[in-house]
N, C-alpha and C positions, 0 to 999 in steps of 0.2 A: 826272374826271367829267362829264363832260356828260349832262343833260339836258333833254328837250326835248318839251313838255305837243302836247296834241293835246287837243283842244276840241269837243266829240262834236255836236250840238244834239239835240234829242230834241223830239218835238211835241208835247204830249198835248193832246188835248180835255176839256174840263171840262162839257162838256156831255152834260145825260145823253140815256141811251138813246133812242128814240124808244118809247110805247106801241103796243106790239100793234095794227092792223087790228084788229075786232071780225071774229068768225066772220064773223056774216050780210052783213058789206060784202062780206068777200071774195067769197064766193059768187057775191053780186048779182051784181062786177064781172065773174066767173067766167061767168056765164049769157050777162050782156052782150055776151059776146065770144063767144057761141055754144060753148060750153064744155055742156056734158053733165054735171049732178053727181050722184052715187050711191053715195048708201049700203050699208056691208053690212049683213047684219044683226047684227051685235054692236058694238056701237060696240067703240072710233069711229072705227073703218074710212072712212074718205068715199075716194070716187076719185072718175075727172076723165077723160071719154071727148072728142077734143074731133081733128077732120081740120085745125085751125087750125094748123102748124109755130109762128109767130108763140103764138098760144099755148101750146101748150107749151112752147116758151124758156123767156117770159112767167114761166110755174110752175115749171122748171125751176131759178131764176136764184131765185125767192120758195122755194124750197127741197123741193120735191115732188118726186116719186120717180120716173123709168118703172119701168111693171110691161112693158114689151117693151124691142125696139132701141128705137137712138135713131133710128134714118129712120122710125120706126115699124112698122105691119105694114099690108095691104092687106087692104083690106074685101070684096072678092072678089075669085076665084083671078085674073082677068081688065081685073081694076081696075086703073087710074093714079093713085085717088086714098088714101090713104095715117090709119089713127088711130094716134094715141098714148092710151096706159095711162097716167095716173099719180096717182100715193097722194098724197093731201094730208096724211099726220100728222105729216111731219116739217113744215110751215109753221108757225109761229108766231101767233097769235092769241090776241087777248081771245075767252072762248068758246070751246063748243064743237064744232066743226062737224058729227060727228056731229047736233045736237041742230036744231043753225039749217040743216042739208040736211032733214031731217023735212017 
């Protein structure tokens, strides 16, 4: 009986994950890119409105969730300008987004 051994290499990283960035820092970065940060009446809801598709994509990459169609929605009936509405609650941060948005 012939036996062949297949070696597989698994790569493990023993580097700890990066700590989440502070909520205040994330919101400042969003605002500096033109995003408009709003908080809902009740915690912990925080959302962003933006007309910049790059900002919308960046926030989605961080874990934000769209509350509109992927292509955004028109700002006015005859407008070519589009806007994206994203909730930030699923982005991991240090601190409270709701308090930082206040």
